C-alpha positions in Angstrom: -0.7 -9.6 15.2 -0.5 -11.2 11.8 2.3 -10.7 9.3 1.3 -9.8 5.8 2.5 -12.3 3.2 2.1 -12.7 -0.5 -0.1 -15.8 0.1 -2.9 -13.9 1.9 -6.1 -12.9 0.1 -6.9 -9.3 -0.4 -9.6 -9.5 2.3 -7.1 -10.9 4.8 -4.6 -8.1 4.0 -7.2 -5.5 4.4 -8.2 -6.9 7.8 -4.6 -6.9 9.0 -4.0 -3.4 7.8 -7.3 -2.2 9.3 -6.3 -3.7 12.7 -2.9 -2.0 12.4 -4.5 1.4 11.6 -6.8 1.0 14.6 -3.9 0.1 16.9 -1.9 3.1 15.6 -4.8 5.4 16.3 -5.5 4.0 19.7 -1.8 3.9 20.6 -1.7 7.7 19.9 -5.0 8.1 21.9 -6.8 9.7 19.0 -10.6 9.4 18.9 -12.2 8.5 15.6 -14.0 12.0 15.5 -10.7 13.8 16.0 -9.0 11.7 13.3 -11.9 12.4 11.0 -11.5 16.1 11.5 -7.7 16.0 11.0 -7.8 13.8 7.9 -10.9 15.2 6.2 -12.5 11.8 6.2 -15.8 10.9 7.7 -16.1 8.6 10.7 -17.7 5.8 8.6 -14.7 5.7 6.2 -12.3 5.4 9.1 -14.3 2.7 10.8 -14.7 0.8 7.5 -10.9 0.9 7.0 -10.3 -0.3 10.6 -12.8 -3.1 10.0 -10.8 -4.2 6.9 -13.4 -3.1 4.4 -12.4 -1.9 0.9 -11.7 1.9 0.8 -10.1 4.2 -1.7 -6.4 4.6 -1.9 -6.9 8.4 -1.4 -8.7 7.6 1.8 -5.7 5.6 3.1 -3.4 8.5 2.2 -5.6 11.0 4.0 -5.8 8.7 7.1 -2.0 8.2 7.2 -1.5 11.9 6.9 -4.0 12.5 9.8 -1.9 10.0 11.9 1.3 11.8 10.8 2.4 8.4 9.4 2.4 9.1 5.7 6.2 8.6 5.5 5.7 4.9 6.5 4.8 4.3 2.8 8.4 5.1 2.0 9.5 1.8 3.6 7.2 -0.1 1.4 7.9 1.8 -1.8 11.3 3.4 -1.5 12.6 5.6 -4.3 15.6 3.7 -5.4 18.0 4.1 -8.3 17.2 1.8 -11.3 19.2 -1.3 -11.5 19.1 -5.0 -12.5 15.8 -5.8 -14.3 14.6 -2.2 -14.1 17.1 -1.3 -16.9 16.0 -2.1 -20.4 18.2 -4.1 -22.9 19.1 -0.7 -24.4 20.6 0.4 -21.0 17.7 2.9 -20.3 15.4 2.9 -17.3 12.4 0.6 -18.1 9.2 2.6 -18.7 7.0 -0.4 -19.2 7.0 -4.2 -18.7 7.6 -6.5 -21.6 7.1 -10.2 -22.0 10.1 -12.5 -21.7 11.3 -14.0 -24.9 12.9 -17.4 -25.6 16.3 -17.6 -27.0 14.9 -18.5 -30.5 12.8 -15.3 -30.4 9.4 -16.9 -29.5 7.5 -15.3 -26.7 6.9 -17.5 -23.7 3.4 -18.1 -22.3 2.6 -15.9 -19.3 
């Protein structure tokens, strides 16, 4: 199975995630109809997701909940204490991103 990297296109990532969702479902021996009932999604949405088609984020959350796998998102997006670049120059947690500035006060491009 492919490893997801930053260099993959969105379509490639969706195909890999879809295959992983399908493998998780089959590994737990859950038919599409049963997962549809448990997650509140229709069969087509689940099959679209497994085929790597674009679906709503809320559908992914419902599907992960139906597979009892919602906590797997914690590994990708852990709730960590602010540190390093997430602290503003005033010592407060950063609430928004800002552009970097050159030492002479001019903003850099990008």
